N, C-alpha and C positions, 0 to 999 in steps of 0.2 A: 385201179388207181389209188394213190395214197390219199388219206384224209388230211385236210389242212385246217389248222386252228390259228386263232389270234392270241399271241402271248405277250404283246406289248403295245402300248398306245402313247402317243405324244401329240400335243396340240398347242398351237400358238394362233389365237383368233382374236377378232375384235371384241369378243365378250369374255375372254379369259385366256391367260398366257400359259396355262398348264391344263392337263386333263381334268384335275379336280375343279379348277376355276371354270373351265368350259362347261363341265357338267352342271355346276351351280347356275351358270348363266342360262343354260338350256332349261333347267327346271324352273327358274324364276321368270323366264320370258322377257329378258332385257334386250334393249336395242343397243347395237354397237355403233350407231351412226353419230357423227360429230362433224363440226366444221373442219374443212381440210387444213391441216397444219404443215403439210409437206412442202407447200409452195403457196404463193399468193394467188388465190383462185377467183379474185374479184372480177376478172374479165371473162370468166367462163359461165355458161348457162347453169351448170351444176357446181355448187360450191361446198359440197359436203360429201362424205364417204364413210365407210366403216374401216377406220384405221386400227392397227395394232397399237396398244397404249403401254407406256412405261416399260419398253423393251430396250435393254442395253446389251449389245452383242459382246461388249468387252468384259462381261461376266463369264463368257465362254471361251474367249481367246484374246490375245493381245491386240493392241491397236494396229500395229503394222500388218499383221495377218488379216485383220478385218478389212483394212483398206484395199486389199487385193481381191475382195469379193464384192459382188452385188448384194443388195439387201435380200433378194429372193434366195440367195445361198445362205445368208445369215438365218433367215426364217427356217430354211430346210434343216440346217444343223441343229437349231434349237429344238425343233419338234422330233427330229430323228434321234438326237441324244436322249431326250426324255423317253422315247419308246424303247430304245436299246437298253437304257438303265432299268426301265420298268420290267423288261423281259429277263433281267438278271444276267445278261450276256457278258458284261465286262468281268464279273467275278468268276465266270466259267470259261473264259477264252482259252486257257491252257488245255482244257479238255475238249474244246470244239475244233472243228476243221475249218479254218478260214477260207479254204478253197471252195467250200460248199455253202458259204454265206454270201448272198448277193444283195445288190441294191438296184431297185428300179424306181426312179424318182421322176415325177412329172412337173412340167410347167407349161402353161399355155403360151407365155410370152417370153419368159426368161429375163435376162438383164436389160430390159428396155430402158430403165433409168440410167444405167451406165452408158448405154449408147447415146441417149439424149444428152447427157452431160458432156461427153466427149465431142459431140458435134457442136454444141453450144460453145465450149471452150475453144475449139478450133476456129469458129467464126469470130468470136470476140478477140482472139489473139491475132487477127489480121491474116488469117488463112496461112499461118506458119505451119507447115506439115509435120507437126510433132504430136502424135497421139500417144496416150498412155500405153506402155507395152502390155499392160494387163487388160486393155479394153476388150479384146476378143475373149480371153478366158473368163472375164467377168460376165459377158453377155450371153454366151451360148447356153441354151437350155439344159444341155447334158451335164454341165459342170457341177451342179449340186450333187448329183449321184457320185461324181468323181470325188468331191470333197468328203462326202460321208464315208466312202470306202477307204480313202487315204487316212482319214482320222482314226478309223477303227481297225484298219488292216483286213478288211473283208475283200477277198480275192475271187469271189464267185461272179455270177452274171452281173453285168453293170451297164446300164444305159438309161436313157430318158424316153418317155412317151410324150408326144405333142399332138393333141387333137382338140385344141381350143378348150372349151369348158368340160369336155369329157376326159381330159388328159389323165387325171389321177385315178379315175375309175378304171381306165385302161391299164394304168400301172398296177393297180391291185389285181385286175384280171390276169395280167401277164405273170405277176408273182405267183398267184394261185396256180396257174398252169405249169409254171416252172417247177413248183414243188410237187404237184400231184403226179407229174410224169417222172419224178425222181432226179431231176437235174440239180436241184439245190435242197439243202435241209432247212435253211432259214433265208427269208428275203425281207430286207427292209424296204418298204414301199410307201408311197404317198405322193404329196405334191406341195409346191410352194409358189406363191405369186406376190409380186410387189409392183403393181401397176398404177398406184395412186401417184401419178406424176402428170405433168402437163400434157404429154403425148397421150397418156391413157385417158384422162378426162376429156381432152379435146377431141380425140379420135372417136370415142363413144358418143360424145355430144353431137358430133357431125353426123353420126348414124341415127340420131334421135333415139338412142337405146336407153339412156339414163333418165331417172327421175329428176325433175327440176324443182322439186318441192322444197326450196331453200328456206322458206319460212316455217316449215314443219318437218325438219329432217329426221327427227326421231321416229316418225311414223311413215316415212317416205316409202319404205319397202313394204308393199301391201299385196302380197300374192292372193289372188282370187277375189280381191275387193273390186267393186264396180269402178272405183276411181283410181285404180293403179295406173301409173304413167311411166313406167320403166324401172329398170333395176338400179340398185345402189351398189356402187363398186366397193368391194372389200379386198382385204389382203391378209396374208398369214400363211399357215401351213398345217398339215396334218400328217402324222407318221404312224404306220402300223407295222408290227412284226408278225409276218405270217410264217408258219412253221409246220413241218411234217409232224403229225400227231404222235407217232411212235417216238420220234426224236424228242419232242417236247416232254413226253412221259418219262423217257430215260433220264432227262436232266432235271426232272421235278419242276417243270415250269408251271406257273399259274396260267390257266386257260380262260380267256374271257368269253369266247364264242367260237363257233365253227363257221367257216366260209364254205358254202355248199354249191353255189352256182354263180356263173358269170356269163354275160353275153354282150355282143356288139353288133350293130347294124348301121345302115346308112339310109337317110331319107331319099337321097337321089332326087332332090327337089329344088333347093334354092340355097344361095350362099349364106344367108342369114336367117330367113324365115323358116319356121317348122312346117312340115306338111300339115295343111289345115285340118285334116282328119286324124292326125297323129299316127300316120301309117308306120313310120320308123319306130316311134315309141311303142306302139302296139307290138310290133315284131320283136323288139329287143326284150320286152318283158316276157313274151312267150318263149323266146329262145332261152332266157335265163331260168325260167321255171323248168323247162325241159332239161336243161343242163343239171339242175339240182335234183331232178326226179321228183318234183313237188307239184301239187295241184294248186290252183288259185286259193282254195280254201285253207291252205296251210300258212298263208301269209296273214299276219295281224296288223302290220304297219308298213306304209310306204313313205319314205322320205323322198318327196318329189323334187324334180328340178325346179319347178315353181319360182321363176325369177321375178315375178311381178310385172310381166309385160302383157299387153292386151292379147296378142296372138298365142304366145307360148302356153299360158296357163289354160286356155280353152282347149288347145290341142291335146295337152297332157291328160286333162280330165276325160276327154273323149276316149283316149287310149286306155285309160284305167277301166272305164266302163266296158270297153270292148273285150278286154282280157279277163276281167274279174266278174262280169255279169252281176247277178244278184248279190254275190259276196262283197262287191264294192261297197254296199251299204253297211257291212259289218266291219269294214276296215277302219283304222285310223289313218288319215292322210295328213301330212304337215310339211310345210316348207320352212326349214330353219334359216333360209336366206332372209326371211323377215327379220331375223335378229343379227345375223353375221354379215349381211350383204352378200354379194356374189363374188366369191374368191376365184372366179375364172378357172384356171387349170388346177387350183388347189381345192375347188369346191367338192369334188368327188371324195377326196380323202376326209375332209372335216365332216362331211355328211355321212360317210360310211361309219365314222367314229360315233356320230350321233345315233345311228342305228344300233351299233354294238352296245352303247351305253343304255339304250332303251331296253335291249334284251337283258342286260345285266341287272339293271335297277328297277325294271318293271314300271316304266312310265313312257309316255309319248310327249316329246317336246312340242310346243305350240306353234301355230302360225299366228304371230302377233299382228297388230295393226289392222284388224278387220273392223270395218264400220258399216259397210253397205253391201248387201248381197248383190251379186251379178246375175241378172236373169238369164244370161247365156250359159250359166253353169247349173248343174243339178245340186241345189243347196240342201237336198236330203242327205248328201254325202257328209261324212264326219271329217271336216277339215281341221279339227282340233283348234278352233279359233280362240286366240287370246290367252288361254291358260293351259298349262300342261295337264295331262290326264293320267291317272294311275291305270295301268293295265298290264297284265301278264303278256309279254310279247314273246311268243314262241319263235317267230321268224320275222325278219324285217328286210325289205327290199329298198335299195337306193338307186334312184335314176339320175343320170346326168346326160345332157344333150349339148352339143357344141356347134358353133358356126361351121358351115360346111356340111351339115347334116349328119354329124357323128353322134351316135347314140350308144350308151354303155350302161349296164345295170349289174348289180351284184346282190347276192342274198346272204345274210348272216342269220344263224339260228342258235338257240340255246344249245350248249354242248351237253351231250349225253354219253 
């Protein structure tokens, strides 16, 4: 099978609106949390989130075009455009085959904000049956992939993956598979999410999934801390350009890293809770290592799912110890959700990018907001608490787990 490499990156996150800004945020260990500005949140138990800041879609398209899209598609286009430009594709399009350039783009929820607005407008308008003709194209999760392909003329494989918080890791895995079996030369992949709306906050509050630390929102995302009380909702997007190695070499592309393994499993346990012993997480990491032809000892860093929930963090640590044994104590482990919040369907993409940046720049981003050790966890493990650590990262593994028991992992390693 063909080798697959990463030749472009794009990011729009609560701690940085470009790859360079995101890198600096990861290195500095900053929190992206802020009081919610998208709507009046005073009636909600949670009144803060990790919002994207200072983003103007009209720098990328005109107002009329922008109004025909949901914000999750705005985020998708911004990060995909950056990744595509970073890979040098626009300058070489005349020499490339657009029929072999695909897009696989994820969203866990899609245009929920557009759906919410249309329903509210319908009710306020006296139930006059006049919906916006763009309502359906704005809300369906696959539309972001369509917009990216239409903007750039990419006519290869094109679809969306939807698997809750594992969505964009599945997109990366599917892009990887499509290239290594020879179906495409290049695939734009990643994910975007824009769920900081009343339905998003209210729905997760009803599940008791979100932190309610309104008086200390900057430190509310506390993976592996004794006092963690739920995740912090985030938004944004991450885009990656995956490419056949020989194709990348022929066009002289810069190579960030090589993607060498991917895996997916199911917990088959509960609609929202993880398996208490981390069974699905254990299996997915083992499957991914096997796919990569690697041993546990070959991994230096794990970017964990680590959402800051009482059950999830414990289960994932158990899984890591099951898979990595004694080597678990030589790993760096960190949850970048402590900085970005939880981007739901986009989490896998922005966290895969964090792994790639760790390989390229020789550092491990921190798990910030740690104050008190949790006695349920083995605190001899290196959770990279509070400050980034310099380290040569030969290979990094990224975990994402979604409601419904969906588990997905990918491995990136230094290109040789």
